[in-house]
C-alpha positions in Angstrom: -102.9 190.7 -193.8 -100.3 193.4 -194.8 -97.8 193.0 -197.6 -95.0 192.6 -195.1 -96.9 189.9 -193.2 -97.8 188.1 -196.4 -94.1 188.1 -197.4 -93.0 186.8 -194.0 -95.6 184.0 -194.2 -94.4 183.0 -197.7 -90.9 183.0 -196.4 -91.8 180.6 -193.5 -93.4 178.2 -195.9 -90.5 178.5 -198.3 -88.0 177.6 -195.5 -90.1 174.6 -194.6 -89.8 173.3 -198.1 -86.0 173.3 -197.9 -86.3 169.6 -196.8 -86.9 168.8 -200.5 -84.0 168.5 -202.8 -83.0 171.7 -204.6 -83.6 170.2 -208.0 -87.1 169.1 -207.0 -87.9 172.6 -205.5 -86.7 174.3 -208.7 -89.2 172.3 -210.7 -92.1 171.9 -208.4 -91.5 174.1 -205.3 -93.5 177.2 -206.4 -96.5 175.1 -207.2 -96.4 173.3 -203.9 -95.8 176.6 -202.1 -98.9 178.1 -203.8 -101.0 175.1 -202.5 -99.7 175.5 -199.0 -100.4 179.3 -199.0 -103.9 178.7 -200.3 -104.5 176.2 -197.4 -103.1 178.7 -195.0 -105.5 181.3 -196.3 -108.4 179.0 -195.8 -107.4 178.1 -192.2 -106.2 181.6 -191.2 -102.7 180.3 -190.5 -99.7 182.7 -190.4 -97.2 179.9 -191.2 -96.7 176.1 -191.2 -97.7 174.4 -188.0 -95.7 171.6 -186.3 -97.7 168.9 -188.1 -97.2 170.5 -191.4 -93.5 171.0 -190.8 -93.1 167.3 -189.9 -95.1 166.4 -193.0 -92.8 168.5 -195.3 -89.7 167.1 -193.5 -90.8 163.5 -194.0 -91.8 164.1 -197.7 -88.6 166.0 -198.4 -86.3 163.4 -196.8 -88.1 160.7 -198.7 -87.4 162.5 -202.0 -83.8 163.0 -201.0 -83.4 159.3 -200.3 -84.9 158.4 -203.6 -83.0 161.0 -205.6 -79.5 160.5 -204.1 -77.4 158.2 -206.4 -76.1 155.1 -204.6 -78.6 155.1 -201.7 -80.8 152.0 -201.3 -84.0 151.9 -199.3 -83.8 148.1 -199.1 -80.5 148.7 -197.2 -81.5 151.8 -195.1 -84.8 150.5 -193.8 -83.5 147.3 -192.1 -80.5 149.1 -190.7 -82.7 151.9 -189.3 -84.9 149.3 -187.6 -81.9 147.4 -186.2 -80.4 150.6 -184.9 -83.7 151.7 -183.3 -84.0 148.3 -181.6 -80.5 148.7 -180.2 -81.4 152.1 -178.8 -84.3 150.4 -176.9 -82.1 147.5 -176.0 -79.5 149.8 -174.5 -82.1 151.6 -172.4 -83.4 148.3 -171.0 -80.0 146.8 -170.4 -78.4 150.0 -168.9 -77.2 148.9 -165.4 -74.4 151.2 -164.1 -72.8 150.0 -160.9 -74.2 146.5 -161.2 -71.8 143.6 -161.9 -73.0 140.8 -164.2 -71.1 138.0 -165.9 -70.2 139.4 -169.3 -71.0 143.0 -168.4 -69.0 145.8 -170.0 -69.2 149.1 -168.3 -72.8 150.0 -167.7 -74.1 147.4 -170.1 -75.2 143.9 -169.0 -73.6 142.3 -172.1 -71.5 143.2 -175.0 -74.4 143.5 -177.5 -73.8 147.2 -177.7 -70.8 146.4 -179.9 -73.1 145.0 -182.5 -75.5 147.9 -182.1 -72.6 150.3 -182.8 -71.8 148.4 -186.0 -75.4 148.7 -187.1 -75.3 152.4 -186.4 -72.1 152.8 -188.5 -73.7 150.7 -191.3 -76.8 153.0 -191.2 -74.5 156.0 -191.5 -72.7 154.5 -194.4 -76.0 153.7 -196.1 -77.3 157.2 -195.7 -74.0 158.5 -197.1 -74.7 156.4 -200.2 -71.8 154.0 -199.5 -74.2 151.0 -199.9 -71.5 148.4 -200.5 -69.6 149.3 -197.3 -72.9 149.5 -195.4 -73.9 146.0 -196.5 -70.5 144.6 -195.5 -70.7 146.3 -192.1 -74.3 145.0 -191.6 -73.1 141.4 -192.2 -70.3 142.0 -189.7 -72.8 143.4 -187.2 -75.0 140.3 -187.6 -72.0 138.0 -187.2 -70.9 139.9 -184.1 -74.4 139.6 -182.5 -74.6 135.9 -183.2 -71.1 135.3 -181.9 -71.8 137.2 -178.7 -75.0 135.2 -178.2 -73.2 131.9 -178.6 -70.5 133.0 -176.1 -73.2 134.2 -173.7 -75.0 130.8 -173.9 -71.7 128.9 -173.2 -70.5 131.3 -170.5 -73.8 131.9 -168.7 -74.0 135.6 -169.5 -77.2 137.6 -169.1 -77.9 137.6 -172.8 -78.2 138.2 -175.5 -80.2 135.0 -176.1 -80.4 133.5 -179.6 -84.1 134.5 -179.6 -82.8 138.1 -179.7 -79.6 137.6 -181.7 -81.3 135.5 -184.5 -83.9 138.1 -185.6 -81.2 140.9 -185.2 -78.9 138.9 -187.6 -81.8 138.5 -190.0 -82.3 142.3 -190.1 -78.6 142.6 -191.1 -79.0 140.0 -193.8 -82.1 141.7 -195.2 -80.1 144.9 -195.5 -78.0 143.0 -198.1 -80.9 141.6 -200.1 -82.3 144.0 -202.7 -86.0 144.4 -203.1 -86.9 143.4 -206.6 -90.5 144.4 -207.5 -93.4 145.7 -205.5 -94.5 142.3 -204.0 -91.0 141.6 -202.8 -90.8 145.1 -201.2 -94.1 144.7 -199.4 -93.2 141.2 -198.1 -89.8 142.6 -197.0 -91.4 145.5 -195.1 -93.9 143.1 -193.4 -91.1 140.8 -192.4 -89.1 143.8 -191.1 -92.0 145.1 -189.0 -92.7 141.6 -187.7 -89.1 141.0 -186.7 -88.9 144.4 -185.0 -92.1 143.7 -183.0 -90.8 140.2 -182.1 -87.5 141.6 -180.9 -89.0 144.2 -178.8 -91.5 141.8 -177.2 -88.9 139.2 -176.5 -86.4 141.6 -175.0 -89.1 143.4 -172.9 -90.3 140.1 -171.5 -86.8 138.8 -170.8 -85.8 142.0 -169.1 -88.8 142.1 -166.7 -88.9 138.4 -166.0 -85.3 137.2 -166.1 -83.3 140.3 -165.1 -85.7 142.0 -162.7 -85.6 145.2 -164.6 -88.4 147.5 -163.4 -91.4 147.1 -165.6 -91.8 150.8 -166.0 -88.3 151.2 -167.5 -89.2 148.5 -170.1 -92.8 149.5 -170.8 -92.5 153.3 -170.9 -90.4 153.5 -174.0 -92.8 151.3 -176.0 -95.7 153.7 -176.3 -93.2 156.5 -177.1 -91.7 154.3 -179.9 -95.2 153.4 -181.2 -96.3 157.1 -181.1 -93.2 158.2 -183.1 -93.6 155.5 -185.7 -97.3 156.3 -186.0 -96.6 160.0 -186.4 -94.0 159.3 -189.1 -96.4 157.0 -190.9 -99.2 159.6 -190.8 -96.8 162.4 -191.9 -95.6 160.2 -194.8 -99.2 159.6 -195.8 -100.0 163.4 -195.6 -96.9 164.2 -197.7 -98.0 161.7 -200.4 -101.6 163.2 -200.5 -100.1 166.8 -200.6 -97.8 165.9 -203.5 -100.7 164.2 -205.3 -102.5 167.5 -205.4 -99.8 168.8 -207.7 -100.3 168.6 -211.5 -100.3 165.0 -212.7 -96.9 163.4 -212.8 -95.1 165.8 -210.5 -95.5 163.8 -207.3 -94.4 160.5 -208.7 
């Protein structure tokens, strides 16, 4: 490899490391860059591959979330899961041109209003406005529960309390801080369980009660699962990569 090619390859890896906070890169970036270049030499790569770019992006974003003052993982994670669920919910309940009791525009029920509030809360949390994010999360939970109660009384096609209840819990969990490792693990397990329950209940209800084509409900599920698995593997690879740095750097 010529000097120019070597410089271009170094440049590509350096750009991929920009996901990490500037302060972290100033202290540890050159060491991590050296490790990445050594790996590239061993494998004959001319730059970071897609998998390596994703790994560095996930690792860098994780450090940014940890280092930014005012951001709270215990608030961001539940809101991210709630927002992701509402994206799935919107796909399943998208019915333009069909009139249902309680329908608003192309949506079969007004739950998208609660979904919008959760998305706003997530944006606030990512912007380190945790207090405002928590208030908005509680408002989103109350909105979803209110819509479910009205839907039950008025005979709308959802949301049922079996959906609104777990959604509201996600909003409440966004307000509860994780104190200690055990509490954090239990919270994450509860969040994953709630998300799986929500998706299963909504998928079953859409196919059985609303005659939504099964393909429209089922096809997004493996995509969601694949994305979550890829992110989990990337996070794991990022952790292992950072652990190869001198002791204490990756923590």
